[in-house]
C-alpha positions in Angstrom: 1.9 -32.6 -12.3 -1.1 -30.2 -12.4 0.1 -28.5 -9.1 3.6 -28.0 -10.6 2.1 -26.5 -13.8 -0.1 -24.3 -11.7 2.9 -23.0 -9.7 4.8 -22.4 -12.9 1.9 -20.5 -14.5 1.5 -18.4 -11.4 5.2 -17.6 -11.3 5.1 -16.6 -15.0 2.1 -14.4 -14.4 3.7 -12.6 -11.5 7.1 -12.1 -12.9 6.3 -8.9 -14.8 5.6 -7.2 -11.4 9.2 -7.7 -10.3 10.8 -5.0 -12.6 7.9 -2.7 -11.9 8.5 -3.0 -8.2 12.2 -2.4 -8.6 11.5 0.8 -10.7 9.0 1.9 -8.1 11.5 1.6 -5.3 14.3 3.2 -7.3 12.2 6.2 -8.3 11.1 6.7 -4.7 14.6 6.5 -3.1 17.5 6.2 -5.7 20.3 7.3 -3.4 19.2 5.1 -0.5 18.8 2.2 -2.8 22.3 2.6 -4.3 23.8 2.8 -0.7 21.8 -0.3 0.2 23.1 -2.3 -2.7 26.7 -1.3 -1.8 26.2 -2.5 1.8 24.7 -5.8 0.6 27.7 -6.7 -1.5 30.0 -6.0 1.5 27.8 -8.1 3.8 27.8 -10.9 1.3 31.5 -11.2 0.9 32.8 -10.7 4.4 31.6 -14.1 5.8 33.8 -15.8 3.2 36.9 -13.9 4.4 36.0 -14.9 8.0 35.9 -18.6 7.0 39.3 -18.5 5.3 40.9 -16.6 8.2 39.4 -19.3 10.6 41.3 -22.0 8.7 44.6 -20.0 8.9 44.2 -19.4 12.6 43.4 -23.0 13.4 46.2 -24.4 11.3 48.7 -22.0 12.9 47.5 -22.7 16.4 48.0 -26.4 15.6 51.6 -25.6 14.5 52.2 -23.5 17.7 50.9 -26.5 19.8 53.4 -28.8 18.1 56.5 -26.5 18.0 56.1 -24.3 21.1 54.9 -20.8 21.7 57.8 -18.8 20.1 57.2 -15.1 19.2 57.4 -15.8 15.5 54.8 -18.6 15.8 52.5 -16.4 17.9 52.8 -13.5 15.5 51.7 -15.9 12.8 48.5 -16.4 14.8 48.0 -12.8 16.0 48.0 -11.2 12.5 45.2 -13.3 11.0 43.4 -13.2 14.4 43.5 -9.4 14.3 42.2 -9.5 10.7 39.4 -11.7 11.9 38.5 -9.1 14.6 38.6 -6.4 12.0 36.3 -8.3 9.7 33.8 -8.9 12.5 33.8 -5.2 13.4 33.4 -4.2 9.8 30.5 -6.7 9.5 28.7 -5.2 12.5 29.3 -1.7 11.1 27.8 -2.7 7.7 24.9 -4.3 9.4 24.1 -1.2 11.4 24.5 1.0 8.3 22.1 -1.3 6.4 19.5 -1.0 9.1 19.7 2.8 8.9 19.5 2.7 5.1 16.6 0.3 5.1 14.6 2.5 7.5 15.1 5.6 5.3 14.4 3.7 2.1 11.3 2.1 3.5 9.8 5.5 4.7 10.4 7.1 1.3 8.9 4.2 -0.6 5.8 4.1 1.7 5.2 7.8 1.1 5.7 7.4 -2.6 3.2 4.6 -2.8 0.7 6.6 -0.7 1.1 9.4 -3.3 0.4 7.0 -6.1 -2.7 5.6 -4.4 -3.9 9.2 -3.6 -3.3 10.3 -7.2 -5.3 7.3 -8.5 -8.2 7.8 -6.1 -8.4 11.5 -7.0 -8.6 10.7 -10.7 -11.0 7.8 -10.3 -14.6 8.1 -11.4 -17.2 8.6 -8.7 -19.0 5.5 -10.0 -16.0 3.4 -9.0 -16.5 4.4 -5.4 -20.0 2.8 -5.6 -18.5 -0.5 -6.7 -17.8 -3.2 -4.1 -15.1 -4.6 -6.4 -13.3 -1.3 -6.5 -13.4 -1.1 -2.7 -12.0 -4.6 -2.4 -9.1 -3.6 -4.7 -8.6 -0.3 -2.8 -8.6 -2.2 0.6 -6.0 -4.7 -0.6 -3.9 -2.0 -2.2 -3.9 0.1 1.0 -3.5 -2.9 3.3 -0.6 -4.7 1.6 1.1 -2.4 -0.8 2.8 0.1 1.6 5.0 -2.7 2.9 5.2 -5.2 0.0 7.4 -3.3 -2.5 9.9 -2.5 0.3 9.8 -6.0 1.6 10.2 -7.3 -2.0 13.3 -5.2 -2.5 14.7 -6.2 0.8 14.0 -9.9 -0.1 15.9 -9.5 -3.3 18.7 -7.8 -1.4 18.8 -10.7 1.0 18.8 -13.1 -1.9 21.7 -11.3 -3.5 23.7 -11.2 -0.2 23.0 -14.8 0.6 23.6 -15.9 -2.9 27.0 -14.2 -2.9 28.0 -15.8 0.4 26.6 -19.2 -0.6 28.5 -19.2 -3.9 31.7 -18.4 -2.1 30.9 -21.1 0.5 30.4 -23.5 -2.4 33.9 -22.7 -3.7 35.2 -23.6 -0.2 33.2 -26.9 -0.1 34.0 -27.9 -3.6 37.6 -28.7 -2.7 36.3 -31.6 -0.5 34.3 -33.0 -3.5 32.7 -31.4 -6.5 29.4 -33.0 -5.6 29.3 -31.6 -2.0 27.7 -28.2 -2.9 25.2 -30.0 -5.1 24.1 -32.3 -2.2 23.7 -29.2 0.0 21.4 -27.5 -2.5 19.5 -30.7 -3.5 18.7 -31.4 0.1 16.5 -28.2 0.1 14.5 -28.9 -3.0 11.4 -30.3 -1.2 11.4 -27.2 1.1 11.5 -24.9 -1.9 8.4 -26.7 -3.3 6.6 -26.3 0.0 7.4 -22.6 0.2 6.1 -21.9 -3.4 2.9 -23.9 -2.9 1.9 -22.2 0.3 2.8 -18.7 -1.0 0.2 -19.2 -3.7 -2.3 -20.7 -1.2 -1.9 -17.7 1.2 -2.4 -15.2 -1.6 -5.5 -16.9 -2.9 -6.9 -17.0 0.6 -6.2 -13.3 1.1 -8.0 -12.4 -2.1 -11.0 -14.7 -1.2 -11.2 -13.2 2.3 -11.1 -9.5 1.3 -14.9 -8.9 1.5 -15.0 -10.4 5.1 -11.9 -8.4 6.1 -13.5 -5.2 4.9 -16.7 -6.1 6.8 -14.8 -6.5 10.0 -13.2 -3.0 9.3 -16.8 -1.7 8.8 -18.0 -3.1 12.1 -14.9 -1.7 13.8 -15.6 1.7 12.3 -19.3 1.6 13.5 -18.2 0.8 17.1 -15.4 3.3 17.3 -16.6 6.4 15.4 -18.1 9.6 16.8 -20.7 9.9 14.0 -22.2 6.5 14.9 -21.9 6.7 18.7 -25.4 8.2 19.5 -27.4 5.6 17.5 -25.2 2.7 18.6 -26.1 3.6 22.2 -29.8 4.6 21.7 -30.6 1.4 19.9 -28.2 -0.8 21.9 -26.4 -1.9 18.7 -23.0 -2.3 20.3 -23.3 -6.0 21.3 -24.8 -6.9 17.9 -22.0 -5.4 15.8 -19.3 -6.5 18.3 -20.6 -10.1 18.0 -20.7 -9.9 14.2 -17.1 -8.6 14.2 -16.0 -11.5 16.4 -17.8 -14.2 14.4 -16.1 -13.1 11.2 -12.7 -12.8 12.9 -13.1 -16.3 14.4 -13.7 -17.7 11.0 -10.8 -15.9 9.4 -8.5 -17.0 12.3 -9.6 -20.6 11.8 -8.9 -20.5 8.1 -5.5 -18.9 8.6 -4.6 -21.4 11.3 -5.5 -24.3 9.0 -3.2 -22.8 6.3 -0.4 -22.5 8.9 -1.0 -26.1 10.2 -0.8 -27.5 6.7 2.4 -25.5 6.0 4.0 -26.6 9.2 3.4 -30.3 8.4 4.9 -29.9 5.0 7.9 -28.0 6.3 8.6 -30.8 8.9 8.6 -33.4 6.1 11.0 -31.3 4.0 13.2 -30.6 7.0 13.5 -34.3 7.8 14.7 -35.0 4.2 17.3 -32.2 4.5 18.5 -33.4 7.9 19.0 -37.0 6.7 21.0 -35.8 3.7 23.2 -33.4 5.6 23.8 -35.9 8.4 25.1 -38.5 5.9 27.5 -35.8 4.5 28.8 -34.9 7.9 29.5 -38.5 8.8 31.5 -38.8 5.6 33.6 -35.7 6.4 34.3 -36.8 10.0 35.5 -40.2 8.7 37.9 -38.5 6.3 39.3 -36.4 9.1 39.9 -39.4 11.4 41.7 -41.1 8.5 44.1 -38.1 8.2 42.9 -37.0 4.7 41.9 -33.6 6.1 43.7 -31.3 8.6 42.0 -29.9 11.7 42.0 -26.5 10.1 40.3 -28.0 7.0 37.8 -29.7 9.2 37.1 -26.4 11.0 36.7 -24.6 7.7 34.4 -27.4 6.3 32.2 -27.4 9.4 31.9 -23.6 9.5 31.3 -23.4 5.7 28.8 -26.2 5.8 26.9 -24.9 8.8 26.7 -21.4 7.3 25.7 -23.0 4.0 22.8 -24.7 5.7 21.7 -21.5 7.4 22.1 -19.6 4.1 20.2 -22.2 2.2 17.3 -22.1 4.7 17.4 -18.3 4.7 17.4 -18.4 0.9 14.3 -20.7 0.9 12.5 -18.4 3.3 13.4 -15.4 1.3 12.4 -17.0 -1.9 9.0 -17.8 -0.3 8.7 -14.2 0.9 9.7 -12.8 -2.4 7.1 -14.9 -4.2 4.5 -13.9 -1.7 5.3 -10.3 -2.1 5.2 -10.6 -5.9 1.7 -12.1 -5.6 0.5 -9.4 -3.3 2.0 -6.7 -5.6 -0.7 -7.6 -8.0 -3.1 -5.9 -5.6 -1.2 -2.6 -6.0 -0.5 -2.7 -9.7 -4.0 -4.1 -10.5 -5.5 -1.2 -8.6 -3.3 1.4 -10.3 -4.3 -0.2 -13.7 -7.9 0.8 -13.3 -8.5 3.7 -15.6 -11.2 6.3 -15.3 -13.9 6.4 -17.9 -14.5 10.1 -17.5 -11.5 11.8 -19.2 -10.6 14.9 -21.0 -11.7 15.0 -24.7 -9.0 14.5 -27.3 -9.9 17.8 -29.0 -11.3 20.0 -26.2 -13.4 23.0 -26.9 -13.1 26.4 -25.2 -15.3 27.0 -22.2 -18.5 29.0 -22.9 -18.0 32.8 -22.5 -21.6 33.4 -21.5 -21.8 34.6 -17.9 -24.0 33.1 -16.6 -24.6 30.4 -19.2 -27.8 28.6 -20.1 -28.2 25.0 -19.0 -29.8 22.4 -21.3 -30.4 18.7 -20.9 -31.5 16.9 -24.0 -32.8 13.3 -24.1 -30.7 12.2 -21.2 -30.8 8.6 -20.0 -28.8 7.5 -16.9 -28.6 4.5 -14.6 -26.2 3.9 -11.8 -23.8 0.9 -12.2 -25.6 -2.4 -11.3 -28.9 -0.5 -10.8 -32.1 -2.4 -11.6 -33.9 0.7 -13.1 -32.6 3.9 -14.7 -32.8 7.2 -12.9 -33.6 9.1 -16.1 -35.0 8.1 -19.4 -35.1 10.7 -22.2 -35.0 13.6 -19.7 -35.3 17.1 -21.2 -34.7 20.3 -19.2 -33.7 23.9 -20.0 -32.7 26.6 -17.6 -32.2 30.0 -19.4 -29.2 32.1 -18.7 -29.4 34.3 -15.6 -32.4 32.5 -14.2 -33.0 30.9 -10.8 -34.7 27.5 -11.0 -36.0 25.1 -8.3 -36.1 21.4 -8.9 -38.9 19.7 -7.0 -39.5 16.0 -6.6 -39.9 13.1 -4.2 -37.0 11.5 -2.6 -35.1 9.3 -5.1 -36.5 11.3 -8.1 -33.0 12.1 -9.2 -32.4 15.7 -8.1 -29.0 15.0 -6.7 -28.1 12.8 -9.6 -28.9 15.6 -12.1 -26.5 17.9 -10.2 -23.8 15.2 -10.5 -24.4 15.0 -14.2 -24.1 18.8 -14.4 -20.7 18.6 -12.6 -19.7 15.7 -14.9 -19.1 13.4 -12.0 -21.0 11.0 -14.2 -21.7 10.9 -17.9 -25.1 10.0 -19.2 -25.5 6.8 -21.1 -27.6 8.7 -23.7 -28.4 12.2 -24.5 -26.5 15.4 -23.9 -25.8 17.8 -21.0 -24.9 21.3 -22.2 -23.7 24.4 -20.4 -23.5 27.5 -22.6 -24.4 25.4 -25.6 -21.4 23.1 -25.2 -21.6 19.4 -24.4 -19.8 18.9 -21.1 -17.9 15.9 -22.7 -16.3 18.4 -25.1 -14.7 20.4 -22.3 -11.7 19.6 -20.2 -12.8 18.3 -16.8 -11.0 21.1 -14.9 -13.0 23.6 -17.0 -16.3 21.9 -16.2 -15.5 22.0 -12.5 -14.6 25.7 -12.7 -17.9 26.4 -14.4 -20.0 24.9 -11.6 -19.9 25.3 -7.8 -22.1 23.0 -5.6 -23.4 22.7 -2.1 -24.1 19.0 -1.8 -26.8 17.5 0.3 -24.3 16.1 2.7 -21.3 18.4 2.6 -17.9 17.4 4.0 -16.9 18.5 7.5 -13.2 19.4 7.1 -11.2 19.3 10.3 -9.6 22.6 9.4 -9.9 26.2 10.6 -13.0 28.1 9.7 -11.0 30.2 7.2 -9.5 27.1 5.6 -13.0 25.4 5.5 -14.4 28.2 3.5 -11.4 29.1 1.3 -11.1 25.4 0.2 -13.8 26.5 -2.3 -11.0 28.5 -4.0 -8.2 26.0 -3.7 -6.1 27.3 -6.6 -5.9 30.9 -5.5 -6.1 32.9 -2.3 -9.3 34.9 -2.0 -9.4 38.4 -0.6 -10.6 39.1 2.9 -13.5 41.1 1.3 -14.6 38.1 -0.8 -14.4 35.9 2.3 -16.5 38.2 4.4 -19.0 38.5 1.6 -19.4 34.8 1.3 -19.7 34.4 5.1 -22.4 37.1 5.3 -24.3 35.6 2.3 -24.4 32.2 4.0 -25.5 33.7 7.3 -22.4 32.4 9.0 -21.2 35.6 10.6 -22.7 34.9 13.9 -21.1 31.4 14.0 -17.6 32.9 13.3 -18.1 35.6 16.0 -19.0 33.0 18.7 -16.0 30.8 18.1 -13.1 31.4 20.4 -10.5 32.1 17.7 -12.9 33.4 15.1 -11.8 32.4 11.6 -8.7 30.6 13.0 -10.8 28.2 15.1 -10.3 24.6 14.2 -13.6 22.9 13.5 -14.5 19.3 14.6 -13.1 17.1 17.3 -10.5 15.1 15.4 -7.7 17.3 16.7 -6.9 19.1 20.0 -8.5 22.5 20.4 -11.3 21.9 17.9 -14.8 23.3 18.2 -17.8 21.2 17.1 -20.7 22.8 15.2 -24.3 21.7 14.8 -25.3 20.1 11.6 -27.0 23.3 10.5 -23.9 25.4 11.3 -21.8 23.0 9.3 -24.2 23.5 6.4 -23.8 27.3 6.6 -20.0 26.9 6.5 -20.3 24.7 3.4 -22.7 27.2 1.8 -20.1 29.9 2.4 -17.5 27.7 0.7 -19.8 27.3 -2.3 -20.6 31.0 -2.5 -16.9 32.0 -2.3 -16.2 30.4 -5.7 -17.0 32.8 -8.6 -18.5 30.1 -10.8 -21.2 31.1 -13.3 -23.4 28.1 -12.3 -24.4 27.7 -8.6 -26.1 24.4 -7.6 -27.6 24.1 -4.2 -28.8 20.6 -3.2 -31.3 21.1 -0.3 -29.1 23.9 1.1 -31.3 24.5 4.1 -32.2 20.9 5.0 -30.3 21.1 8.3 -30.8 24.7 9.1 -33.4 26.1 11.5 -36.8 27.2 10.1 -35.9 31.0 10.4 -32.8 30.4 8.2 -34.9 28.4 5.7 
């Protein structure tokens, strides 16, 4: 009883995801989805026409065999036979069209979901990227959600198509006894329970195993990435990480195999019950045929309808299980998208300070990273007058980089105020704060783009002039780097793509410095800007 209640509760909890998934697919590909629905209805009704035409052909062939092959009798066979051929050809055409539509629909939906995930990660707080729970959610969303909405809609389409055909087949079977369709459906009830129970078990296992799955991805990244390759070889870490990868994979494979074994045994038991029920029904029908109560055409129609009904019922069960499983996994996507950032625009934003450059003031700031044992700052006070250049000195871990992130409003302090130009950053729109400040971070990103693109990304919302670009390059001391590259500013950097040129760490830092200097922000923050440059540059 508790297992049944658990299944019902799970189904009720997941049901709201169904209309959301349908809206998502419709918004991504409305025309393809409409075409897909039209094709589904056609595919669902044509098998019934084929069954009725089979009865007509068999009965008329029986008549021809008894009266002789006259032209009138043969024409009575050829016409429905030709219609059967037409129905078969139309079914194949609809099936081919459905494959084309599904492919186009799936591509659009996947790209739409990628866009949703990208929009969410762009808006997410930086603190969320330091949370293992957030990474678990992101991993599950990226792993499952590109396929699950499409699969769910296709499952629902298969349910619609099979349900139409099965309902029509039931109308065919009901003439042999009102209870015959009920027996056909009732024989599959145990299999439905098996499908539902194991869908829930697989979903729970997937959620439980996410940290281990992410760790295998991490080991795979360590073993296959250029950035880690030197130390992997110098310290002979390859076998260690490879063994760790295989240990986790072996455990995950074992757990998945145990799930599959349990599911297979349950399915065999349910299949035995269905076979016994349908066997008894077939014996009853053959007995009636031998007794003359049913014609040969009727027997042929019954057998075809019943066999197709069995296949449709099994297909419906499999599709129901897949539908439920996809609904369970859609929780990963919609749960991830439901995580809201805490750093947001104020309800009544103030205008950005007009001082150029503005003063910076930190008053009574307290800040601690999520889940950290000790705060980074407690009652921190700092003032940098307008137009001045200030150097922050401190040991590693003293909070220099953290202060820069507070000044960019990548984090909000738990107490106190961070002001630029006399305005609390929390009273400004986030976009305005990011325009006030430009930063060279301690570990700048290496974009696999051209030199020009690497630098002008600092001005992503407008195209800088060539003079401004040259000035930034010269100020960063990157002119010699650009001159030495084979295609100058149009040289692709990095080795991700063909034709790329790799730079040293110090040269990458100069390119990043040029990117920061190109942006005409009134506040320039440099976090150890020469840490990777040679001593002459420093």
